[in-house]
Backbone as CSV, one residue per row, in Angstrom:
resi,resn,N_x,N_y,N_z,CA_x,CA_y,CA_z,C_x,C_y,C_z
1,MET,47.025,33.037,-216.126,45.940,33.570,-216.951,44.852,34.164,-216.061
2,ARG,44.327,35.320,-216.445,43.267,35.953,-215.669,41.972,35.145,-215.773
3,TRP,41.176,35.218,-214.693,39.921,34.467,-214.674,38.984,34.919,-215.792
4,ILE,39.095,36.196,-216.157,38.199,36.711,-217.190,38.462,36.063,-218.539
5,ASN,39.632,35.504,-218.724,39.998,34.878,-219.994,39.880,33.357,-219.974
6,ARG,39.516,32.793,-218.850,39.398,31.334,-218.748,38.005,30.897,-219.172
7,ARG,37.959,29.878,-219.982,36.688,29.346,-220.462,36.603,27.861,-220.139
8,PRO,35.434,27.399,-219.668,35.300,25.963,-219.358,35.250,25.137,-220.625
9,SER,35.693,23.890,-220.504,35.548,22.955,-221.621,34.086,22.585,-221.778
10,ARG,33.797,21.843,-222.842,32.405,21.462,-223.092,31.855,20.616,-221.949
11,GLY,32.663,19.684,-221.456,32.215,18.846,-220.348,32.031,19.638,-219.070
12,SER,32.983,20.529,-218.787,32.874,21.365,-217.585,31.668,22.285,-217.667
13,GLU,31.406,22.801,-218.856,30.250,23.672,-219.039,28.955,22.931,-218.750
14,LEU,28.880,21.673,-219.180,27.682,20.866,-218.923,27.514,20.602,-217.434
15,VAL,28.623,20.296,-216.753,28.564,20.046,-215.310,28.123,21.311,-214.568
16,LEU,28.712,22.453,-214.937,28.354,23.709,-214.291,26.896,24.054,-214.542
17,LEU,26.399,23.744,-215.743,24.999,24.000,-216.074,24.064,23.207,-215.165
18,CYS,24.431,21.974,-214.882,23.553,21.089,-214.104,23.623,21.336,-212.608
19,LEU,24.727,21.885,-212.112,24.928,21.997,-210.668,23.816,22.761,-209.941
20,PRO,23.390,23.950,-210.413,22.326,24.639,-209.670,21.016,23.853,-209.607
21,PHE,20.692,23.147,-210.698,19.460,22.350,-210.703,19.569,21.179,-209.733
22,ILE,20.733,20.531,-209.730,20.946,19.408,-208.806,20.879,19.895,-207.362
23,ALA,21.498,21.054,-207.096,21.471,21.604,-205.740,20.043,21.918,-205.306
24,LEU,19.245,22.466,-206.216,17.854,22.791,-205.899,17.058,21.525,-205.583
25,ILE,17.247,20.479,-206.386,16.520,19.222,-206.161,16.928,18.596,-204.831
26,ILE,18.230,18.584,-204.559,18.710,18.004,-203.299,18.155,18.778,-202.109
27,ALA,18.171,20.118,-202.200,17.647,20.934,-201.102,16.160,20.650,-200.876
28,TYR,15.408,20.503,-201.975,13.985,20.201,-201.839,13.775,18.834,-201.187
29,LEU,14.506,17.829,-201.639,14.348,16.479,-201.086,14.697,16.440,-199.608
30,ILE,15.752,17.141,-199.228,16.127,17.170,-197.808,15.032,17.856,-196.996
31,GLY,14.561,19.008,-197.488,13.507,19.715,-196.763,12.227,18.902,-196.675
32,SER,11.851,18.240,-197.784,10.639,17.427,-197.779,10.751,16.266,-196.804
33,THR,11.893,15.593,-196.810,12.104,14.446,-195.912,12.023,14.874,-194.454
34,MET,12.639,15.995,-194.141,12.636,16.466,-192.752,11.233,16.848,-192.300
35,ARG,10.493,17.551,-193.120,9.149,17.985,-192.732,8.188,16.811,-192.623
36,LEU,8.279,15.862,-193.579,7.385,14.702,-193.521,7.748,13.772,-192.366
37,ALA,9.022,13.728,-191.994,9.416,12.927,-190.835,8.838,13.518,-189.560
38,ALA,8.791,14.835,-189.470,8.227,15.487,-188.295,6.705,15.441,-188.299
39,ASN,6.109,15.523,-189.512,4.654,15.508,-189.627,4.273,14.847,-190.949
40,PRO,3.853,13.575,-190.915,3.509,12.878,-192.167,2.384,13.536,-192.960
41,ASN,1.581,14.364,-192.311,0.476,15.038,-192.998,0.852,16.425,-193.513
42,ASP,2.124,16.769,-193.422,2.561,18.086,-193.874,2.325,18.243,-195.380
43,LYS,1.829,19.412,-195.780,1.508,19.643,-197.197,2.445,20.634,-197.876
44,LEU,3.343,21.247,-197.120,4.161,22.316,-197.691,5.156,21.793,-198.715
45,LEU,5.844,20.695,-198.395,6.840,20.121,-199.301,6.492,18.654,-199.552
46,PRO,5.626,18.363,-200.506,5.224,16.973,-200.774,6.413,16.125,-201.211
47,SER,6.288,14.840,-200.972,7.329,13.911,-201.401,7.253,13.709,-202.915
48,PRO,8.327,13.181,-203.528,8.267,12.896,-204.970,7.093,11.993,-205.345
49,ALA,6.769,11.025,-204.485,5.637,10.139,-204.779,4.323,10.922,-204.800
50,GLN,4.169,11.844,-203.865,2.951,12.662,-203.835,2.875,13.586,-205.051
51,LEU,4.010,14.141,-205.441,4.041,14.993,-206.630,3.652,14.206,-207.873
52,TRP,4.199,13.001,-208.011,3.886,12.194,-209.186,2.414,11.772,-209.200
53,ALA,1.878,11.468,-208.030,0.456,11.103,-207.949,-0.420,12.271,-208.399
54,ALA,-0.034,13.491,-208.021,-0.802,14.665,-208.447,-0.677,14.880,-209.948
55,ILE,0.517,14.664,-210.501,0.704,14.808,-211.951,-0.168,13.807,-212.696
56,GLU,-0.179,12.565,-212.229,-1.038,11.551,-212.864,-2.505,11.956,-212.794
57,ARG,-2.917,12.473,-211.660,-4.322,12.841,-211.480,-4.714,14.004,-212.381
58,MET,-3.817,14.965,-212.549,-4.151,16.146,-213.321,-3.947,15.960,-214.817
59,ALA,-2.982,15.116,-215.194,-2.603,15.029,-216.615,-3.117,13.770,-217.313
60,PHE,-3.326,12.683,-216.570,-3.602,11.408,-217.232,-4.911,10.752,-216.802
61,ILE,-5.626,11.380,-215.881,-6.914,10.839,-215.439,-7.998,11.877,-215.707
62,PRO,-9.046,11.533,-216.444,-10.102,12.514,-216.746,-10.766,13.024,-215.468
63,ASP,-11.107,14.274,-215.475,-11.808,14.860,-214.347,-13.208,14.251,-214.257
64,PRO,-13.604,13.767,-213.086,-14.926,13.123,-212.962,-16.086,14.048,-213.328
65,ARG,-15.924,15.342,-213.111,-17.021,16.285,-213.350,-17.120,16.679,-214.822
66,THR,-15.980,16.969,-215.444,-15.996,17.481,-216.823,-15.520,16.464,-217.851
67,GLY,-14.788,15.445,-217.404,-14.236,14.473,-218.338,-12.983,14.950,-219.047
68,ALA,-12.487,16.137,-218.706,-11.294,16.695,-219.354,-10.048,16.321,-218.572
69,TYR,-8.939,16.279,-219.273,-7.640,16.126,-218.623,-7.184,17.530,-218.228
70,LEU,-7.228,17.834,-216.940,-7.169,19.213,-216.476,-5.879,19.927,-216.876
71,LEU,-4.734,19.251,-216.742,-3.477,19.924,-217.074,-3.457,20.361,-218.532
72,TRP,-3.925,19.484,-219.415,-3.874,19.796,-220.842,-4.930,20.816,-221.238
73,SER,-6.107,20.737,-220.639,-7.130,21.745,-220.955,-6.725,23.115,-220.412
74,ASP,-6.124,23.144,-219.226,-5.637,24.404,-218.680,-4.510,24.974,-219.548
75,THR,-3.629,24.095,-219.999,-2.523,24.543,-220.853,-3.041,25.125,-222.157
76,GLY,-4.007,24.447,-222.770,-4.579,24.949,-224.011,-5.225,26.316,-223.843
77,ALA,-5.977,26.493,-222.752,-6.641,27.775,-222.510,-5.621,28.891,-222.305
78,SER,-4.586,28.615,-221.514,-3.585,29.644,-221.238,-2.768,29.992,-222.477
79,LEU,-2.363,28.980,-223.237,-1.551,29.245,-224.416,-2.350,29.979,-225.491
80,THR,-3.642,29.718,-225.563,-4.482,30.453,-226.509,-4.491,31.933,-226.162
81,ARG,-4.691,32.261,-224.889,-4.678,33.660,-224.460,-3.299,34.291,-224.666
82,LEU,-2.258,33.544,-224.302,-0.899,34.071,-224.441,-0.557,34.306,-225.911
83,GLY,-0.890,33.352,-226.773,-0.599,33.498,-228.187,-1.336,34.671,-228.809
84,ALA,-2.607,34.848,-228.431,-3.373,35.978,-228.968,-2.779,37.305,-228.515
85,GLY,-2.447,37.395,-227.239,-1.883,38.643,-226.722,-0.542,38.975,-227.353
86,LEU,0.350,37.988,-227.431,1.672,38.246,-228.014,1.572,38.494,-229.515
87,GLY,0.630,37.827,-230.185,0.462,38.061,-231.616,0.032,39.488,-231.912
88,ILE,-0.969,39.982,-231.170,-1.423,41.361,-231.360,-0.314,42.343,-231.008
89,ALA,0.382,42.068,-229.898,1.474,42.954,-229.480,2.583,43.002,-230.525
90,THR,2.873,41.868,-231.158,3.942,41.821,-232.158,3.612,42.697,-233.359
91,VAL,2.373,42.593,-233.832,1.972,43.392,-234.998,2.033,44.880,-234.679
92,ILE,1.474,45.274,-233.534,1.480,46.693,-233.159,2.904,47.201,-232.972
93,ALA,3.730,46.419,-232.264,5.101,46.851,-231.991,5.919,46.964,-233.262
94,LEU,5.715,46.039,-234.191,6.482,46.083,-235.437,6.137,47.329,-236.239
95,VAL,4.846,47.617,-236.373,4.421,48.775,-237.171,4.866,50.081,-236.513
96,LEU,4.550,50.249,-235.233,4.882,51.511,-234.560,6.384,51.660,-234.345
97,GLY,7.066,50.558,-234.050,8.516,50.648,-233.890,9.194,51.068,-235.177
98,LEU,8.717,50.544,-236.291,9.272,50.905,-237.600,9.003,52.376,-237.908
99,VAL,7.772,52.812,-237.668,7.390,54.196,-237.979,8.143,55.186,-237.090
100,ILE,8.184,54.906,-235.792,8.862,55.826,-234.869,10.362,55.866,-235.133
101,GLY,10.924,54.720,-235.441,12.361,54.678,-235.685,12.780,55.343,-236.974
102,MET,11.897,55.353,-237.978,12.250,55.880,-239.294,11.877,57.347,-239.497
103,LEU,10.697,57.737,-239.033,10.144,59.036,-239.410,10.252,60.023,-238.244
104,PRO,11.010,61.094,-238.410,11.183,62.069,-237.316,9.878,62.676,-236.830
105,TYR,8.952,62.979,-237.749,7.679,63.567,-237.319,6.895,62.603,-236.425
106,MET,6.854,61.336,-236.806,6.146,60.340,-236.000,6.869,60.085,-234.684
107,ARG,8.194,60.209,-234.720,8.966,60.055,-233.489,8.605,61.156,-232.500
108,SER,8.509,62.376,-232.986,8.151,63.488,-232.109,6.722,63.347,-231.596
109,LEU,5.853,62.782,-232.429,4.449,62.635,-232.044,4.227,61.492,-231.064
110,LEU,4.833,60.326,-231.326,4.473,59.108,-230.598,5.488,58.659,-229.548
111,ALA,6.785,58.951,-229.762,7.795,58.413,-228.853,7.575,58.827,-227.401
112,PRO,7.303,60.109,-227.096,7.055,60.473,-225.688,5.826,59.777,-225.106
113,PHE,4.778,59.638,-225.937,3.560,58.983,-225.445,3.818,57.504,-225.143
114,VAL,4.539,56.816,-226.038,4.852,55.405,-225.819,5.731,55.248,-224.574
115,ALA,6.695,56.152,-224.402,7.544,56.103,-223.210,6.715,56.286,-221.942
116,PHE,5.733,57.187,-221.998,4.851,57.412,-220.844,4.023,56.170,-220.543
117,VAL,3.422,55.588,-221.580,2.573,54.411,-221.392,3.388,53.234,-220.856
118,SER,4.644,53.117,-221.276,5.468,51.991,-220.834,5.754,52.046,-219.335
119,MET,5.563,53.216,-218.711,5.805,53.349,-217.277,4.575,53.039,-216.432
120,VAL,3.434,52.864,-217.070,2.208,52.543,-216.328,2.264,51.074,-215.886
121,PRO,2.093,50.775,-214.581,2.085,49.371,-214.132,0.888,48.630,-214.722
122,PRO,1.101,47.655,-215.587,-0.038,46.995,-216.250,-1.017,46.344,-215.274
123,LEU,-0.513,45.753,-214.197,-1.415,45.077,-213.257,-2.344,46.062,-212.558
124,ALA,-1.924,47.328,-212.465,-2.804,48.332,-211.869,-4.013,48.605,-212.751
125,LEU,-3.891,48.273,-214.039,-4.994,48.494,-214.972,-5.976,47.332,-215.010
126,LEU,-5.642,46.234,-214.354,-6.479,45.038,-214.452,-7.919,45.284,-213.989
127,PRO,-8.151,45.946,-212.841,-9.553,46.221,-212.468,-10.283,47.060,-213.507
128,ILE,-9.577,48.028,-214.099,-10.200,48.874,-215.121,-10.588,48.036,-216.336
129,LEU,-9.710,47.124,-216.719,-9.988,46.273,-217.879,-11.189,45.377,-217.616
130,PHE,-11.279,44.818,-216.417,-12.412,43.945,-216.101,-13.719,44.736,-216.063
131,ILE,-13.640,45.988,-215.613,-14.854,46.806,-215.558,-15.306,47.197,-216.958
132,THR,-14.363,47.597,-217.795,-14.719,48.109,-219.128,-14.933,47.006,-220.155
133,LEU,-14.145,45.919,-220.078,-14.214,44.859,-221.080,-14.921,43.609,-220.584
134,GLY,-15.270,43.581,-219.302,-15.924,42.395,-218.769,-14.917,41.381,-218.273
135,LEU,-15.424,40.250,-217.848,-14.594,39.215,-217.248,-14.176,38.134,-218.245
136,GLY,-14.429,38.361,-219.513,-14.111,37.347,-220.520,-12.672,37.399,-220.992
137,GLU,-12.463,36.850,-222.197,-11.115,36.722,-222.736,-10.516,38.063,-223.132
138,ALA,-11.348,39.015,-223.537,-10.834,40.287,-224.049,-9.962,40.994,-223.014
139,ALA,-10.400,41.014,-221.749,-9.643,41.717,-220.717,-8.288,41.052,-220.493
140,LYS,-8.249,39.726,-220.489,-6.992,39.015,-220.247,-6.010,39.254,-221.387
141,ILE,-6.487,39.157,-222.613,-5.615,39.366,-223.769,-5.144,40.817,-223.827
142,THR,-6.048,41.749,-223.522,-5.673,43.163,-223.539,-4.603,43.465,-222.508
143,LEU,-4.674,42.827,-221.348,-3.651,43.049,-220.321,-2.271,42.640,-220.836
144,ILE,-2.194,41.500,-221.522,-0.918,41.068,-222.083,-0.421,42.067,-223.121
145,VAL,-1.338,42.524,-223.974,-0.958,43.489,-225.017,-0.435,44.775,-224.392
146,ILE,-1.159,45.311,-223.427,-0.742,46.553,-222.777,0.582,46.358,-222.036
147,GLY,0.758,45.177,-221.469,1.941,44.942,-220.660,3.237,44.844,-221.451
148,VAL,3.179,44.303,-222.666,4.426,44.049,-223.402,4.637,44.956,-224.609
149,THR,3.568,45.498,-225.167,3.705,46.254,-226.417,4.565,47.506,-226.296
150,PRO,4.357,48.380,-225.296,5.172,49.600,-225.254,6.670,49.329,-225.177
151,ILE,7.070,48.342,-224.400,8.496,48.023,-224.287,9.034,47.535,-225.624
152,MET,8.262,46.698,-226.313,8.697,46.203,-227.619,8.791,47.336,-228.637
153,ILE,7.846,48.268,-228.600,7.893,49.404,-229.526,9.165,50.207,-229.319
154,ARG,9.479,50.506,-228.070,10.677,51.305,-227.789,11.939,50.575,-228.214
155,ASP,11.980,49.281,-227.975,13.153,48.497,-228.354,13.343,48.482,-229.867
156,LEU,12.270,48.228,-230.603,12.372,48.166,-232.063,12.676,49.548,-232.650
157,ALA,12.114,50.607,-232.069,12.409,51.953,-232.554,13.884,52.290,-232.366
158,LEU,14.436,51.907,-231.231,15.868,52.139,-231.002,16.715,51.350,-231.986
159,LYS,16.309,50.125,-232.269,17.047,49.319,-233.243,16.981,49.952,-234.627
160,ALA,15.813,50.455,-235.005,15.678,51.109,-236.312,16.545,52.362,-236.386
161,ARG,16.632,53.097,-235.289,17.455,54.314,-235.292,18.942,53.996,-235.301
162,ASP,19.321,52.806,-234.842,20.731,52.425,-234.806,21.263,51.969,-236.157
163,ILE,20.385,51.809,-237.135,20.846,51.416,-238.471,21.759,52.516,-239.017
164,PRO,22.936,52.142,-239.492,23.874,53.169,-239.986,23.240,54.071,-241.036
165,ARG,23.468,55.361,-240.882,22.887,56.331,-241.813,23.364,56.088,-243.238
166,GLU,24.565,55.512,-243.370,25.110,55.255,-244.699,24.226,54.318,-245.508
167,MET,23.603,53.359,-244.836,22.720,52.434,-245.546,21.497,53.161,-246.099
168,ILE,20.950,54.077,-245.313,19.795,54.844,-245.783,20.197,55.734,-246.958
169,VAL,21.357,56.388,-246.844,21.815,57.285,-247.904,22.052,56.513,-249.204
170,LYS,22.638,55.323,-249.090,22.866,54.515,-250.288,21.546,54.141,-250.955
171,ALA,20.542,53.784,-250.136,19.236,53.449,-250.704,18.603,54.671,-251.375
172,GLU,18.754,55.836,-250.761,18.214,57.055,-251.367,18.942,57.387,-252.665
173,THR,20.249,57.119,-252.699,21.026,57.369,-253.921,20.526,56.511,-255.071
174,LEU,20.026,55.317,-254.728,19.488,54.410,-255.749,18.005,54.684,-256.022
175,SER,17.542,55.843,-255.586,16.169,56.316,-255.846,15.098,55.509,-255.112
176,ALA,15.443,54.931,-253.972,14.449,54.191,-253.202,13.516,55.162,-252.486
177,SER,12.242,54.840,-252.490,11.265,55.651,-251.763,11.309,55.296,-250.276
178,SER,10.599,56.094,-249.469,10.542,55.805,-248.030,9.939,54.423,-247.774
179,TRP,8.922,54.075,-248.558,8.289,52.760,-248.435,9.273,51.642,-248.748
180,GLN,10.062,51.812,-249.807,11.046,50.793,-250.176,12.158,50.707,-249.145
181,ILE,12.581,51.843,-248.617,13.614,51.821,-247.572,13.099,51.084,-246.338
182,ALA,11.824,51.324,-245.996,11.239,50.650,-244.830,11.223,49.142,-245.019
183,LEU,10.815,48.689,-246.213,10.637,47.260,-246.444,11.949,46.534,-246.733
184,ARG,12.880,47.202,-247.426,14.066,46.513,-247.906,15.329,46.811,-247.106
185,VAL,15.312,47.874,-246.325,16.502,48.222,-245.548,16.247,48.074,-244.053
186,VAL,15.208,48.760,-243.569,14.984,48.803,-242.124,14.345,47.511,-241.605
187,LEU,13.296,47.043,-242.288,12.574,45.869,-241.806,13.469,44.638,-241.645
188,PRO,14.305,44.279,-242.635,15.174,43.108,-242.433,16.138,43.260,-241.248
189,GLN,16.462,44.518,-240.906,17.384,44.738,-239.795,16.712,44.590,-238.432
190,ILE,15.417,44.897,-238.360,14.755,44.857,-237.052,13.996,43.559,-236.802
191,LEU,13.779,42.739,-237.830,13.044,41.487,-237.604,13.759,40.547,-236.631
192,PRO,15.096,40.372,-236.746,15.752,39.533,-235.724,15.561,40.087,-234.320
193,ARG,15.606,41.409,-234.209,15.413,42.010,-232.895,13.986,41.802,-232.396
194,LEU,13.038,41.722,-233.311,11.647,41.470,-232.922,11.528,40.133,-232.199
195,LEU,12.180,39.101,-232.729,12.136,37.792,-232.077,12.840,37.829,-230.723
196,THR,13.918,38.596,-230.645,14.597,38.746,-229.353,13.705,39.482,-228.363
197,CYS,12.981,40.489,-228.839,12.019,41.200,-227.976,10.970,40.244,-227.425
198,LEU,10.467,39.382,-228.291,9.473,38.412,-227.839,10.050,37.507,-226.759
199,ARG,11.291,37.077,-226.944,11.930,36.238,-225.927,12.013,36.967,-224.593
200,LEU,12.397,38.243,-224.632,12.545,39.011,-223.401,11.209,39.293,-222.725
201,GLN,10.123,39.293,-223.491,8.809,39.609,-222.939,8.001,38.370,-222.559
202,LEU,8.564,37.187,-222.742,7.833,35.979,-222.372,7.538,35.941,-220.874
203,GLY,8.534,36.293,-220.061,8.327,36.285,-218.613,7.229,37.234,-218.175
204,PRO,7.303,38.522,-218.559,6.201,39.431,-218.214,4.856,38.989,-218.770
205,ALA,4.833,38.440,-219.985,3.557,38.012,-220.569,2.927,36.899,-219.734
206,PHE,3.728,35.933,-219.301,3.212,34.870,-218.434,2.733,35.455,-217.106
207,LEU,3.452,36.440,-216.583,3.038,37.075,-215.328,1.663,37.711,-215.456
208,PHE,1.453,38.477,-216.529,0.150,39.131,-216.725,-0.943,38.086,-216.958
209,LEU,-0.613,37.022,-217.674,-1.588,35.956,-217.927,-2.034,35.294,-216.628
210,ILE,-1.062,34.907,-215.807,-1.383,34.217,-214.552,-2.189,35.131,-213.638
211,ALA,-1.812,36.414,-213.592,-2.542,37.356,-212.731,-3.991,37.491,-213.180
212,ALA,-4.210,37.606,-214.485,-5.577,37.755,-214.990,-6.389,36.487,-214.749
213,GLU,-5.790,35.331,-214.983,-6.507,34.070,-214.778,-6.812,33.837,-213.306
214,ALA,-5.926,34.300,-212.432,-6.143,34.088,-210.999,-7.365,34.856,-210.506
215,ILE,-7.628,36.010,-211.119,-8.735,36.848,-210.648,-10.062,36.427,-211.264
216,SER,-10.056,36.151,-212.567,-11.325,35.836,-213.224,-11.088,34.886,-214.394
217,ALA,-11.359,33.613,-214.182,-11.264,32.620,-215.244,-11.928,31.335,-214.754
218,ASP,-12.307,30.478,-215.680,-12.825,29.169,-215.303,-11.947,28.053,-215.856
219,SER,-10.791,28.434,-216.419,-9.802,27.468,-216.884,-8.481,28.204,-217.062
220,GLY,-7.409,27.443,-217.150,-6.100,28.058,-217.326,-5.155,27.667,-216.203
221,LEU,-3.878,27.816,-216.468,-2.874,27.416,-215.490,-2.927,28.288,-214.240
222,GLY,-3.064,29.591,-214.427,-3.165,30.482,-213.279,-4.432,30.234,-212.477
223,TYR,-5.525,29.991,-213.176,-6.794,29.691,-212.505,-6.652,28.465,-211.616
224,ARG,-6.012,27.404,-212.134,-5.899,26.165,-211.380,-5.026,26.340,-210.149
225,ILE,-3.926,27.080,-210.282,-3.027,27.296,-209.151,-3.758,28.011,-208.017
226,PHE,-4.484,29.051,-208.358,-5.162,29.818,-207.313,-6.432,29.126,-206.832
227,LEU,-6.952,28.182,-207.603,-8.103,27.412,-207.134,-7.691,26.428,-206.049
228,VAL,-6.584,25.715,-206.259,-6.180,24.669,-205.317,-5.415,25.221,-204.120
229,ARG,-5.006,26.484,-204.164,-4.236,27.018,-203.038,-5.064,27.053,-201.762
230,ARG,-6.395,27.187,-201.907,-7.245,27.228,-200.717,-7.230,25.897,-199.969
231,TYR,-6.845,24.817,-200.686,-6.742,23.501,-200.051,-5.296,23.162,-199.705
232,LEU,-4.394,24.129,-199.852,-2.956,23.923,-199.620,-2.416,22.758,-200.436
233,SER,-2.894,22.632,-201.680,-2.493,21.501,-202.528,-1.168,21.806,-203.225
234,MET,-0.098,21.793,-202.445,1.221,22.067,-203.005,1.657,20.980,-203.979
235,ASP,1.088,19.779,-203.840,1.422,18.710,-204.778,0.915,19.015,-206.186
236,VAL,-0.073,19.899,-206.302,-0.558,20.355,-207.607,0.140,21.649,-208.015
237,ILE,0.339,22.544,-207.070,0.914,23.851,-207.382,2.337,23.720,-207.902
238,PHE,3.158,22.913,-207.245,4.550,22.770,-207.687,4.654,22.245,-209.127
239,PRO,3.954,21.174,-209.488,4.023,20.727,-210.893,3.501,21.764,-211.885
240,TYR,2.470,22.488,-211.502,1.949,23.519,-212.410,2.971,24.639,-212.613
241,VAL,3.625,25.055,-211.525,4.659,26.088,-211.654,5.811,25.578,-212.514
242,ALA,6.213,24.333,-212.293,7.291,23.753,-213.107,6.880,23.658,-214.575
243,TRP,5.619,23.315,-214.834,5.136,23.196,-216.210,5.104,24.557,-216.902
244,ILE,4.665,25.593,-216.184,4.682,26.947,-216.744,6.110,27.356,-217.096
245,THR,7.040,27.033,-216.205,8.441,27.361,-216.459,8.960,26.636,-217.690
246,LEU,8.617,25.357,-217.825,9.058,24.594,-219.000,8.458,25.158,-220.286
247,LEU,7.199,25.546,-220.239,6.575,26.148,-221.424,7.318,27.419,-221.836
248,ALA,7.657,28.246,-220.859,8.384,29.475,-221.159,9.775,29.177,-221.717
249,VAL,10.444,28.171,-221.151,11.783,27.800,-221.638,11.708,27.286,-223.066
250,PHE,10.741,26.419,-223.349,10.599,25.885,-224.717,10.267,26.999,-225.706
251,ALA,9.408,27.938,-225.296,9.080,29.062,-226.170,10.310,29.922,-226.430
252,ASP,11.104,30.138,-225.395,12.331,30.931,-225.545,13.305,30.254,-226.505
253,LEU,13.511,28.961,-226.316,14.420,28.222,-227.194,13.883,28.184,-228.624
254,GLY,12.565,28.038,-228.770,11.981,27.995,-230.105,12.137,29.312,-230.841
255,LEU,11.941,30.425,-230.143,12.101,31.731,-230.779,13.561,31.989,-231.153
256,ASP,14.483,31.551,-230.301,15.896,31.733,-230.626,16.294,30.872,-231.821
257,TRP,15.780,29.652,-231.867,16.047,28.789,-233.032,15.469,29.403,-234.299
258,LEU,14.269,29.961,-234.199,13.644,30.586,-235.359,14.459,31.783,-235.835
259,ARG,14.965,32.568,-234.904,15.796,33.716,-235.290,17.055,33.265,-236.026
260,ARG,17.712,32.247,-235.492,18.945,31.780,-236.134,18.661,31.139,-237.484
261,ARG,17.505,30.513,-237.602,17.163,29.843,-238.860,16.747,30.846,-239.941
262,LEU,15.948,31.842,-239.574,15.457,32.807,-240.549,16.458,33.920,-240.834
263,PHE,17.229,34.298,-239.812,18.153,35.425,-239.957,19.553,35.021,-239.493
264,PRO,20.226,34.165,-240.237,21.543,33.684,-239.789,22.566,34.801,-239.639
265,TRP,22.391,35.914,-240.370,23.360,36.997,-240.255,23.303,37.685,-238.894
266,SER,22.207,37.481,-238.150,22.123,38.117,-236.834,23.140,37.550,-235.864
267,GLU,23.650,36.356,-236.137,24.704,35.785,-235.297,25.995,36.569,-235.438
268,LEU,26.241,37.141,-236.624,27.466,37.904,-236.847,27.482,39.162,-235.995
269,GLU,26.282,39.740,-235.734,26.213,40.919,-234.913,26.597,40.616,-233.469
270,ARG,26.464,39.349,-233.073,26.808,38.962,-231.711,28.253,38.504,-231.596
271,GLY,28.967,38.559,-232.709,30.370,38.158,-232.682,30.582,36.675,-232.655
272,ARG,29.629,35.905,-233.204,29.749,34.452,-233.191,30.184,33.948,-234.558
């Protein structure tokens, strides 16, 4: 049998899934042990005990100055900014993606402009945003919106254009207006793709969030990472990076679960 046709069993799949993570942990432990053996004061690769002590200090012990639990307050601040940015981007992308995908005149008007804007490096706009919008929340949220919205618009517009023409013709035969076709034919087809777009944009959205918080913020996960780096506090940085990764993974899994729950027919398109 060709390798392309071989599939692992459920148990083998679980083992294969775990192997890269186990290898990463083992490599870290070996590197940490070697560096600490050579220099007990080394800060580059903290021991598991040092990592856990930092987690306890950041997550379970109130900050002496503010009385807040820093990990949770930073998480709340970052997720608020991320949620606002992705929420605004979702609304804009859904409306413009639907319009561009359905209406030829709007496609000719907006599609080239959206394609142009999607090529602008969002991080290059960060100084402009801070100058024009100030150092508050507006600039950070706007960066996320600018960073993810054009890509989502193009993706949703392509999905709307891929809807078989026969479906549109059948709706027109039944005397459906353009508004009814948009709501009853096109919209149900692109909503599953909208959730998939959000999943694909989680990584870039976190990147723009961390970059904005690193430059100008007084709370947030990115702010904390760049604050402690001056002290080489890798025992704090590593857990924060791992926590950001877990948040992104949980958000990805949650959006995929929501798609399967709300739009079960989207699984048929994937051949499942």
